[in-house]
FIMAR-225781 format. One record per residue (C-alpha): residue number from 1; z, x, y; residue in three letters. Coordinates in steps of 0.05 Angstrom, whole numbers, plus 5000, padded with zeros to 4 digits. Layout:
(NUM (Z X Y) "ALA")
...
REM end
This chain:
(1 (3181 3112 1547) "UNK")
(2 (3247 3084 1540) "UNK")
(3 (3291 3075 1604) "UNK")
(4 (3339 3115 1609) "UNK")
(5 (3397 3140 1656) "UNK")
(6 (3395 3213 1667) "UNK")
(7 (3465 3209 1705) "UNK")
(8 (3518 3142 1711) "UNK")
(9 (3536 3095 1730) "UNK")
(10 (3582 3121 1773) "UNK")
(11 (3638 3073 1804) "UNK")
(12 (3642 3091 1871) "UNK")
(13 (3669 3047 1936) "UNK")
(14 (3719 2988 1912) "UNK")
(15 (3744 2937 1950) "UNK")
(16 (3794 2876 1936) "UNK")
(17 (3731 2836 1902) "UNK")
(18 (3671 2886 1904) "UNK")
(19 (3660 2944 1871) "UNK")
(20 (3597 2999 1874) "UNK")
(21 (3557 3022 1814) "UNK")
(22 (3509 3088 1832) "UNK")
(23 (3456 3102 1773) "UNK")
(24 (3407 3157 1779) "UNK")
(25 (3344 3114 1729) "UNK")
(26 (3283 3160 1690) "UNK")
(27 (3234 3108 1722) "UNK")
(28 (3230 3058 1779) "UNK")
(29 (3245 2991 1765) "UNK")
(30 (3305 2936 1777) "UNK")
(31 (3386 2941 1745) "UNK")
(32 (3426 2904 1721) "UNK")
(33 (3506 2912 1724) "UNK")
(34 (3534 2856 1678) "UNK")
(35 (3611 2850 1680) "UNK")
(36 (3644 2814 1625) "UNK")
(37 (3669 2766 1670) "UNK")
(38 (3603 2738 1675) "UNK")
(39 (3593 2764 1745) "UNK")
(40 (3513 2798 1744) "UNK")
(41 (3490 2844 1803) "UNK")
(42 (3422 2861 1806) "UNK")
(43 (3380 2920 1851) "UNK")
(44 (3319 2953 1853) "UNK")
(45 (3309 3030 1853) "UNK")
(46 (3287 3064 1905) "UNK")
(47 (3257 3137 1897) "UNK")
(48 (3273 3212 1929) "UNK")
(49 (3231 3255 1913) "UNK")
(50 (3203 3233 1845) "UNK")
(51 (3277 3214 1830) "UNK")
(52 (3295 3145 1817) "UNK")
(53 (3366 3113 1839) "UNK")
(54 (3400 3050 1850) "UNK")
(55 (3460 3029 1882) "UNK")
(56 (3498 2960 1855) "UNK")
(57 (3543 2925 1887) "UNK")
(58 (3591 2873 1848) "UNK")
(59 (3622 2820 1885) "UNK")
(60 (3666 2760 1858) "UNK")
(61 (3710 2802 1819) "UNK")
(62 (3779 2788 1816) "UNK")
(63 (3836 2829 1863) "UNK")
(64 (3873 2884 1820) "UNK")
(65 (3820 2873 1759) "UNK")
(66 (3795 2916 1714) "UNK")
(67 (3730 2892 1680) "UNK")
(68 (3698 2919 1638) "UNK")
(69 (3622 2923 1646) "UNK")
(70 (3546 2943 1622) "UNK")
(71 (3481 2971 1653) "UNK")
(72 (3407 2947 1642) "UNK")
(73 (3339 2973 1656) "UNK")
(74 (3301 2911 1660) "UNK")
(75 (3320 2881 1590) "UNK")
(76 (3349 2941 1556) "UNK")
(77 (3421 2956 1556) "UNK")
(78 (3431 3027 1576) "UNK")
(79 (3506 3038 1588) "UNK")
(80 (3549 3043 1541) "UNK")
(81 (3521 3086 1503) "UNK")
(82 (3509 3073 1423) "UNK")
(83 (3566 3100 1380) "UNK")
(84 (3613 3124 1449) "UNK")
(85 (3686 3142 1427) "UNK")
(86 (3708 3127 1492) "UNK")
(87 (3731 3059 1519) "UNK")
(88 (3686 3009 1553) "UNK")
(89 (3680 3029 1628) "UNK")
(90 (3715 2977 1671) "UNK")
(91 (3705 2960 1750) "UNK")
(92 (3770 2968 1779) "UNK")
(93 (3786 2929 1842) "UNK")
(94 (3847 2940 1891) "UNK")
(95 (3908 2903 1899) "UNK")
(96 (3937 2908 1965) "UNK")
(97 (4003 2896 1932) "UNK")
(98 (4007 2948 1875) "UNK")
(99 (4026 3019 1879) "UNK")
(100 (3970 3068 1888) "UNK")
(101 (3950 3134 1846) "UNK")
(102 (3906 3181 1878) "UNK")
(103 (3867 3240 1834) "UNK")
(104 (3847 3293 1881) "UNK")
(105 (3811 3364 1865) "UNK")
(106 (3760 3411 1879) "UNK")
(107 (3711 3466 1854) "UNK")
(108 (3681 3450 1790) "UNK")
(109 (3641 3500 1754) "UNK")
(110 (3611 3456 1680) "UNK")
(111 (3622 3487 1629) "UNK")
(112 (3633 3442 1575) "UNK")
(113 (3694 3478 1554) "UNK")
(114 (3655 3524 1513) "UNK")
(115 (3701 3590 1486) "UNK")
(116 (3664 3635 1535) "UNK")
(117 (3678 3584 1586) "UNK")
(118 (3739 3576 1577) "UNK")
(119 (3754 3654 1576) "UNK")
(120 (3719 3658 1648) "UNK")
(121 (3732 3603 1680) "UNK")
(122 (3785 3564 1655) "UNK")
(123 (3792 3489 1620) "UNK")
(124 (3756 3446 1661) "UNK")
(125 (3811 3382 1683) "UNK")
(126 (3762 3338 1695) "UNK")
(127 (3742 3339 1620) "UNK")
(128 (3817 3331 1611) "UNK")
(129 (3831 3288 1660) "UNK")
(130 (3780 3234 1615) "UNK")
(131 (3823 3246 1554) "UNK")
(132 (3883 3231 1589) "UNK")
(133 (3863 3166 1612) "UNK")
(134 (3827 3145 1555) "UNK")
(135 (3897 3150 1517) "UNK")
(136 (3943 3113 1564) "UNK")
(137 (3941 3057 1601) "UNK")
(138 (3927 3049 1677) "UNK")
(139 (3966 3005 1720) "UNK")
(140 (3959 2997 1795) "UNK")
(141 (3910 3027 1839) "UNK")
(142 (3871 3088 1814) "UNK")
(143 (3826 3124 1857) "UNK")
(144 (3796 3194 1852) "UNK")
(145 (3785 3236 1917) "UNK")
(146 (3739 3285 1891) "UNK")
(147 (3739 3333 1959) "UNK")
(148 (3691 3395 1958) "UNK")
(149 (3647 3438 1917) "UNK")
(150 (3628 3385 1862) "UNK")
(151 (3567 3425 1853) "UNK")
(152 (3555 3497 1866) "UNK")
(153 (3488 3508 1893) "UNK")
(154 (3490 3582 1899) "UNK")
(155 (3535 3601 1840) "UNK")
(156 (3491 3564 1787) "UNK")
(157 (3500 3580 1709) "UNK")
(158 (3449 3605 1658) "UNK")
(159 (3427 3532 1648) "UNK")
(160 (3409 3529 1716) "UNK")
(161 (3378 3600 1721) "UNK")
(162 (3334 3583 1674) "UNK")
(163 (3310 3518 1701) "UNK")
(164 (3297 3559 1762) "UNK")
(165 (3258 3613 1730) "UNK")
(166 (3211 3561 1685) "UNK")
(167 (3209 3504 1753) "UNK")
(168 (3192 3571 1804) "UNK")
(169 (3156 3631 1749) "UNK")
(170 (3149 3690 1778) "UNK")
(171 (3164 3711 1851) "UNK")
(172 (3184 3641 1870) "UNK")
(173 (3214 3619 1933) "UNK")
(174 (3282 3631 1955) "UNK")
(175 (3340 3672 1924) "UNK")
(176 (3337 3672 1849) "UNK")
(177 (3408 3652 1823) "UNK")
(178 (3413 3591 1887) "UNK")
(179 (3382 3520 1888) "UNK")
(180 (3325 3510 1951) "UNK")
(181 (3282 3443 1935) "UNK")
(182 (3304 3377 1926) "UNK")
(183 (3287 3372 1849) "UNK")
(184 (3332 3439 1841) "UNK")
(185 (3394 3402 1875) "UNK")
(186 (3372 3344 1821) "UNK")
(187 (3375 3381 1764) "UNK")
(188 (3446 3420 1791) "UNK")
(189 (3477 3350 1795) "UNK")
(190 (3452 3328 1723) "UNK")
(191 (3478 3389 1693) "UNK")
(192 (3549 3380 1729) "UNK")
(193 (3558 3308 1721) "UNK")
(194 (3524 3286 1647) "UNK")
(195 (3570 3319 1606) "UNK")
(196 (3598 3255 1566) "UNK")
(197 (3669 3263 1582) "UNK")
(198 (3657 3266 1648) "UNK")
(199 (3608 3214 1647) "UNK")
(200 (3654 3162 1618) "UNK")
(201 (3710 3190 1676) "UNK")
(202 (3664 3177 1739) "UNK")
(203 (3640 3107 1703) "UNK")
(204 (3707 3080 1702) "UNK")
(205 (3758 3113 1752) "UNK")
(206 (3728 3101 1829) "UNK")
(207 (3702 3156 1855) "UNK")
(208 (3706 3179 1932) "UNK")
(209 (3677 3240 1947) "UNK")
(210 (3668 3300 2008) "UNK")
(211 (3626 3360 2013) "UNK")
(212 (3645 3431 2027) "UNK")
(213 (3612 3498 2028) "UNK")
(214 (3586 3513 1959) "UNK")
(215 (3553 3442 1958) "UNK")
(216 (3508 3479 2005) "UNK")
(217 (3520 3549 2007) "UNK")
(218 (3583 3592 2003) "UNK")
(219 (3610 3601 2079) "UNK")
(220 (3561 3548 2113) "UNK")
(221 (3578 3533 2182) "UNK")
(222 (3639 3599 2188) "UNK")
(223 (3615 3615 2257) "UNK")
(224 (3550 3618 2294) "UNK")
(225 (3530 3686 2284) "UNK")
(226 (3527 3662 2210) "UNK")
(227 (3494 3603 2227) "UNK")
(228 (3435 3652 2259) "UNK")
(229 (3424 3693 2206) "UNK")
(230 (3415 3642 2150) "UNK")
(231 (3366 3605 2200) "UNK")
(232 (3323 3671 2202) "UNK")
(233 (3315 3666 2134) "UNK")
(234 (3247 3630 2104) "UNK")
(235 (3283 3590 2054) "UNK")
(236 (3333 3568 2091) "UNK")
(237 (3305 3503 2126) "UNK")
(238 (3283 3479 2054) "UNK")
(239 (3353 3488 2039) "UNK")
(240 (3394 3455 2081) "UNK")
(241 (3344 3396 2086) "UNK")
(242 (3348 3377 2004) "UNK")
(243 (3421 3402 2005) "UNK")
(244 (3436 3351 2055) "UNK")
(245 (3391 3300 2034) "UNK")
(246 (3424 3307 1962) "UNK")
(247 (3488 3304 1977) "UNK")
(248 (3475 3241 2018) "UNK")
(249 (3436 3208 1951) "UNK")
(250 (3490 3232 1907) "UNK")
(251 (3559 3236 1938) "UNK")
(252 (3563 3192 2013) "UNK")
(253 (3514 3132 1998) "UNK")
(254 (3575 3113 1954) "UNK")
(255 (3630 3126 1998) "UNK")
(256 (3604 3069 2039) "UNK")
(257 (3629 3005 2030) "UNK")
(258 (3570 2945 2033) "UNK")
(259 (3577 2935 2109) "UNK")
(260 (3582 3001 2121) "UNK")
(261 (3521 3019 2083) "UNK")
(262 (3480 2959 2116) "UNK")
(263 (3500 2996 2182) "UNK")
(264 (3468 3065 2154) "UNK")
(265 (3397 3075 2183) "UNK")
(266 (3380 3116 2131) "UNK")
(267 (3399 3065 2078) "UNK")
(268 (3351 3022 2115) "UNK")
(269 (3291 3065 2121) "UNK")
(270 (3297 3086 2044) "UNK")
(271 (3290 3006 2022) "UNK")
(272 (3233 3003 2064) "UNK")
(273 (3188 3060 2038) "UNK")
(274 (3136 3029 1996) "UNK")
(275 (3133 3090 1946) "UNK")
(276 (3177 3152 1958) "UNK")
(277 (3233 3159 2018) "UNK")
(278 (3230 3238 2009) "UNK")
(279 (3208 3249 2080) "UNK")
(280 (3253 3196 2110) "UNK")
(281 (3311 3238 2080) "UNK")
(282 (3279 3306 2098) "UNK")
(283 (3274 3284 2161) "UNK")
(284 (3345 3251 2167) "UNK")
(285 (3385 3311 2142) "UNK")
(286 (3339 3360 2184) "UNK")
(287 (3371 3319 2238) "UNK")
(288 (3431 3320 2214) "UNK")
(289 (3443 3392 2210) "UNK")
(290 (3413 3415 2266) "UNK")
(291 (3439 3352 2313) "UNK")
(292 (3517 3352 2283) "UNK")
(293 (3530 3297 2324) "UNK")
(294 (3477 3246 2305) "UNK")
(295 (3509 3223 2236) "UNK")
(296 (3583 3216 2217) "UNK")
(297 (3598 3243 2149) "UNK")
(298 (3678 3228 2141) "UNK")
(299 (3698 3155 2126) "UNK")
(300 (3761 3127 2122) "UNK")
(301 (3796 3078 2065) "UNK")
(302 (3854 3030 2060) "UNK")
(303 (3886 3027 1990) "UNK")
(304 (3931 2983 1978) "UNK")
(305 (3992 3003 2032) "UNK")
(306 (3965 3073 2032) "UNK")
(307 (3909 3095 2087) "UNK")
(308 (3853 3151 2073) "UNK")
(309 (3822 3196 2112) "UNK")
(310 (3759 3231 2084) "UNK")
(311 (3746 3284 2132) "UNK")
(312 (3676 3328 2144) "UNK")
(313 (3700 3392 2160) "UNK")
(314 (3638 3430 2146) "UNK")
(315 (3567 3393 2176) "UNK")
(316 (3602 3371 2240) "UNK")
(317 (3635 3437 2264) "UNK")
(318 (3615 3460 2332) "UNK")
(319 (3601 3531 2339) "UNK")
(320 (3619 3546 2407) "UNK")
(321 (3634 3632 2415) "UNK")
(322 (3683 3624 2480) "UNK")
(323 (3745 3603 2496) "UNK")
(324 (3786 3579 2429) "UNK")
(325 (3818 3528 2469) "UNK")
(326 (3764 3494 2510) "UNK")
(327 (3736 3454 2451) "UNK")
(328 (3673 3488 2447) "UNK")
(329 (3685 3513 2379) "UNK")
(330 (3719 3464 2331) "UNK")
(331 (3717 3452 2268) "UNK")
(332 (3705 3375 2265) "UNK")
(333 (3659 3365 2328) "UNK")
(334 (3672 3325 2384) "UNK")
(335 (3650 3261 2347) "UNK")
(336 (3700 3282 2287) "UNK")
(337 (3753 3296 2332) "UNK")
(338 (3742 3221 2360) "UNK")
(339 (3732 3189 2295) "UNK")
(340 (3797 3220 2270) "UNK")
(341 (3848 3202 2336) "UNK")
(342 (3814 3137 2330) "UNK")
(343 (3845 3127 2249) "UNK")
(344 (3896 3173 2241) "UNK")
(345 (3947 3126 2270) "UNK")
(346 (4015 3082 2246) "UNK")
(347 (4015 3035 2209) "UNK")
(348 (4009 3037 2133) "UNK")
(349 (4063 3071 2089) "UNK")
(350 (4029 3131 2086) "UNK")
(351 (3974 3166 2118) "UNK")
(352 (3924 3216 2077) "UNK")
(353 (3886 3260 2108) "UNK")
(354 (3842 3297 2059) "UNK")
(355 (3811 3366 2079) "UNK")
(356 (3772 3406 2033) "UNK")
(357 (3796 3470 2077) "UNK")
(358 (3878 3469 2072) "UNK")
(359 (3900 3451 2146) "UNK")
(360 (3959 3494 2133) "UNK")
(361 (3945 3558 2085) "UNK")
(362 (4002 3609 2080) "UNK")
(363 (4032 3629 2142) "UNK")
(364 (4000 3700 2137) "UNK")
(365 (3930 3675 2128) "UNK")
(366 (3937 3625 2181) "UNK")
(367 (3960 3686 2227) "UNK")
(368 (3899 3729 2206) "UNK")
(369 (3844 3673 2219) "UNK")
(370 (3873 3654 2286) "UNK")
(371 (3886 3733 2311) "UNK")
(372 (3805 3735 2283) "UNK")
(373 (3783 3673 2323) "UNK")
(374 (3816 3704 2389) "UNK")
(375 (3784 3771 2371) "UNK")
(376 (3717 3748 2362) "UNK")
(377 (3723 3709 2429) "UNK")
(378 (3735 3777 2470) "UNK")
(379 (3815 3774 2467) "UNK")
(380 (3815 3849 2447) "UNK")
(381 (3749 3866 2491) "UNK")
(382 (3679 3856 2477) "UNK")
(383 (3673 3925 2429) "UNK")
(384 (3706 3892 2384) "UNK")
(385 (3676 3820 2375) "UNK")
(386 (3632 3845 2325) "UNK")
(387 (3675 3883 2274) "UNK")
(388 (3709 3820 2281) "UNK")
(389 (3662 3773 2262) "UNK")
(390 (3637 3814 2210) "UNK")
(391 (3713 3811 2188) "UNK")
(392 (3706 3735 2191) "UNK")
(393 (3648 3723 2147) "UNK")
(394 (3676 3779 2096) "UNK")
(395 (3749 3758 2082) "UNK")
(396 (3724 3681 2092) "UNK")
(397 (3765 3675 2154) "UNK")
(398 (3742 3596 2171) "UNK")
(399 (3796 3550 2159) "UNK")
(400 (3836 3498 2209) "UNK")
(401 (3873 3568 2230) "UNK")
(402 (3808 3596 2253) "UNK")
(403 (3784 3534 2303) "UNK")
(404 (3857 3533 2338) "UNK")
(405 (3834 3482 2386) "UNK")
(406 (3813 3429 2317) "UNK")
(407 (3887 3464 2291) "UNK")
(408 (3927 3444 2352) "UNK")
(409 (3899 3376 2368) "UNK")
(410 (3913 3354 2288) "UNK")
(411 (3981 3379 2298) "UNK")
(412 (3988 3331 2369) "UNK")
(413 (3963 3279 2335) "UNK")
(414 (4002 3291 2265) "UNK")
(415 (4068 3294 2312) "UNK")
(416 (4045 3221 2349) "UNK")
(417 (4044 3193 2287) "UNK")
(418 (4109 3220 2254) "UNK")
(419 (4140 3200 2315) "UNK")
(420 (4116 3123 2312) "UNK")
(421 (4078 3132 2379) "UNK")
(422 (4012 3112 2344) "UNK")
(423 (4047 3047 2310) "UNK")
(424 (4104 3042 2260) "UNK")
(425 (4118 3116 2233) "UNK")
(426 (4089 3123 2159) "UNK")
(427 (4138 3150 2105) "UNK")
(428 (4088 3202 2104) "UNK")
(429 (4026 3244 2135) "UNK")
(430 (4003 3278 2069) "UNK")
(431 (3944 3337 2085) "UNK")
(432 (3911 3341 2017) "UNK")
(433 (3863 3400 1997) "UNK")
(434 (3834 3438 1962) "UNK")
(435 (3781 3501 1967) "UNK")
(436 (3832 3571 1959) "UNK")
(437 (3831 3561 1887) "UNK")
(438 (3899 3557 1873) "UNK")
(439 (3952 3498 1889) "UNK")
(440 (4022 3495 1928) "UNK")
(441 (4063 3454 1968) "UNK")
(442 (4075 3463 2043) "UNK")
(443 (4128 3425 2073) "UNK")
(444 (4118 3427 2150) "UNK")
(445 (4158 3410 2207) "UNK")
(446 (4140 3386 2280) "UNK")
(447 (4181 3419 2332) "UNK")
(448 (4185 3347 2369) "UNK")
(449 (4193 3304 2312) "UNK")
(450 (4262 3292 2288) "UNK")
(451 (4300 3277 2225) "UNK")
(452 (4280 3202 2225) "UNK")
(453 (4204 3223 2230) "UNK")
(454 (4151 3229 2183) "UNK")
(455 (4149 3268 2122) "UNK")
(456 (4088 3321 2133) "UNK")
(457 (4063 3356 2073) "UNK")
(458 (4012 3400 2058) "UNK")
(459 (3984 3387 1983) "UNK")
(460 (3935 3437 1953) "UNK")
(461 (3899 3426 1881) "UNK")
(462 (3851 3479 1872) "UNK")
(463 (3803 3491 1813) "UNK")
(464 (3783 3430 1772) "UNK")
(465 (3746 3489 1738) "UNK")
(466 (3739 3565 1772) "UNK")
(467 (3808 3604 1766) "UNK")
(468 (3808 3671 1808) "UNK")
(469 (3791 3731 1774) "UNK")
(470 (3856 3774 1775) "UNK")
(471 (3832 3822 1825) "UNK")
(472 (3827 3757 1872) "UNK")
(473 (3896 3733 1853) "UNK")
(474 (3940 3793 1872) "UNK")
(475 (3904 3786 1949) "UNK")
(476 (3929 3722 1943) "UNK")
(477 (3996 3732 1925) "UNK")
(478 (4000 3792 1970) "UNK")
(479 (3974 3740 2023) "UNK")
(480 (4037 3704 2012) "UNK")
(481 (4090 3756 2021) "UNK")
(482 (4136 3757 2073) "UNK")
(483 (4116 3829 2107) "UNK")
(484 (4044 3805 2104) "UNK")
(485 (4078 3740 2146) "UNK")
(486 (4107 3776 2203) "UNK")
(487 (4048 3830 2206) "UNK")
(488 (4004 3769 2217) "UNK")
(489 (4058 3737 2269) "UNK")
(490 (4050 3807 2311) "UNK")
(491 (3980 3811 2309) "UNK")
(492 (3974 3738 2338) "UNK")
(493 (4022 3756 2392) "UNK")
(494 (3987 3816 2410) "UNK")
(495 (3922 3772 2417) "UNK")
(496 (3959 3723 2465) "UNK")
(497 (3953 3663 2412) "UNK")
(498 (3994 3602 2434) "UNK")
(499 (4048 3589 2385) "UNK")
(500 (4033 3524 2331) "UNK")
(501 (4071 3461 2340) "UNK")
(502 (4079 3455 2273) "UNK")
(503 (4123 3508 2225) "UNK")
(504 (4114 3509 2144) "UNK")
(505 (4130 3537 2090) "UNK")
(506 (4105 3555 2012) "UNK")
(507 (4153 3508 1982) "UNK")
(508 (4141 3549 1911) "UNK")
(509 (4095 3602 1893) "UNK")
(510 (4021 3597 1888) "UNK")
(511 (3989 3571 1828) "UNK")
(512 (3929 3607 1801) "UNK")
(513 (3915 3561 1742) "UNK")
(514 (3861 3505 1741) "UNK")
(515 (3888 3436 1766) "UNK")
(516 (3883 3367 1786) "UNK")
(517 (3943 3335 1831) "UNK")
(518 (3959 3268 1834) "UNK")
(519 (4006 3233 1885) "UNK")
(520 (4038 3162 1864) "UNK")
(521 (4055 3109 1920) "UNK")
(522 (4104 3053 1910) "UNK")
(523 (4120 3022 1966) "UNK")
(524 (4148 3081 2022) "UNK")
(525 (4164 3126 1969) "UNK")
(526 (4115 3183 1937) "UNK")
(527 (4111 3234 1888) "UNK")
(528 (4065 3285 1879) "UNK")
(529 (4046 3324 1812) "UNK")
(530 (4002 3379 1793) "UNK")
(531 (3958 3367 1718) "UNK")
(532 (3936 3429 1686) "UNK")
(533 (3918 3447 1612) "UNK")
(534 (3974 3501 1582) "UNK")
(535 (3917 3520 1527) "UNK")
(536 (3838 3515 1537) "UNK")
(537 (3802 3474 1489) "UNK")
(538 (3745 3414 1481) "UNK")
(539 (3810 3361 1453) "UNK")
(540 (3868 3393 1501) "UNK")
(541 (3906 3340 1538) "UNK")
(542 (3932 3355 1604) "UNK")
(543 (4011 3372 1619) "UNK")
(544 (4053 3367 1683) "UNK")
(545 (4054 3434 1718) "UNK")
(546 (4101 3414 1778) "UNK")
(547 (4130 3345 1816) "UNK")
(548 (4152 3340 1875) "UNK")
(549 (4185 3276 1904) "UNK")
(550 (4152 3265 1977) "UNK")
REM end
């Protein structure tokens, strides 16, 4: 049987002289990445539940270089594929002195830009970005941040439903339209990342990733009540184990630098496994779920003059049901907050906090979430806690505004960074997010930061390919209106929720089309753009929808 790559190569963590290439292979063996500059990296595959993977660390590259490369399994070249219409895939290293561009987005349902897919979900901005970058020169540091919902494990499309029916037969375990097992996750990732245009993009633009709820399940870790309900379902233990294990293999492993990967306890066990590391991965994933403090999913990257902090706002949540201000309920958990406090400092020209769920929502929604958290904790009496919890789950009230302790702690730290109390103040503190399926800009001011402090700005770009139906758009527009904002402030006042140290507004209306965001940094200046596709189609190129000078 001819060896092949079911997925990859995917260019992941890059340094000034190193580049990580992740692949999935059809059989166990030895993988070689051969760069045009004469450098070769070799790695043996590891196996998880019968699927084979390799991580190749290419070293000895020049800073700021873009070096074409090929991938071999044994002696057979498997990348690039014969007849590819795209330019050669390249290993892109970082240049500390060069300008930096960050692409970011979330929430992607793969459709291949079929006519039916475009009508329902809109044009795929990952595919469109591949076409754009294949046709234009790329200079400086370019990194892509995929911040949540890279796959939809709970809202699968017909090709995936057909796979589930074929795998499980009649009366299989778990919901018929949701993945449960590792094998099913493997197929879900294959369908999401095997599109030729997306595959080329991932092979040539370094990508950093973090999960959100749909990578596991909608509303994952909304509250303690949600978690108790899910723990009572017979298939959930397998689902959470498979989902977190697959995330570590397909997404998280590539986020790590060589030194970080060598310190990762699971990586050592996977490499030491003689045949199949499935049991080791399952045991790790279950512990990460049951003991969130046992593993850190957040990660930091310094790219030129920009510090990027990618936050785990899902698995590490603490879900206490007492006083919202005592830290027992937080969106990051105790160790997550400690990690963020350590790395959210001054010094770089710009600091980027990538949180899958927006820190700064339309103010009315923020007030609603804060009010709801207070009522769930008993602010209006015990008899309203149950209805408030049902409302929380029905309306997805589980962003930073619903974790007041976390929001205030982050706001305080951002304020001290902006004032220059945690090192030289950066020019900007940017909050990059997705999740909500619309895009917007929200400039913010901290009440204790004067005119000379850092610019604080929330930038949201979502979705990549999964636009909201029209009825949800109407609800979202209503949530951003002035009367609803006023009603939200009154509700939080009646629930005795303290006022926020941050004040923000939406500087433009909500945009509901599919987008990919881009922030360009040069020295202490920055510019944000949102790209969209005006008319759908498999060959359409993205255009700039809006621009903000940071």
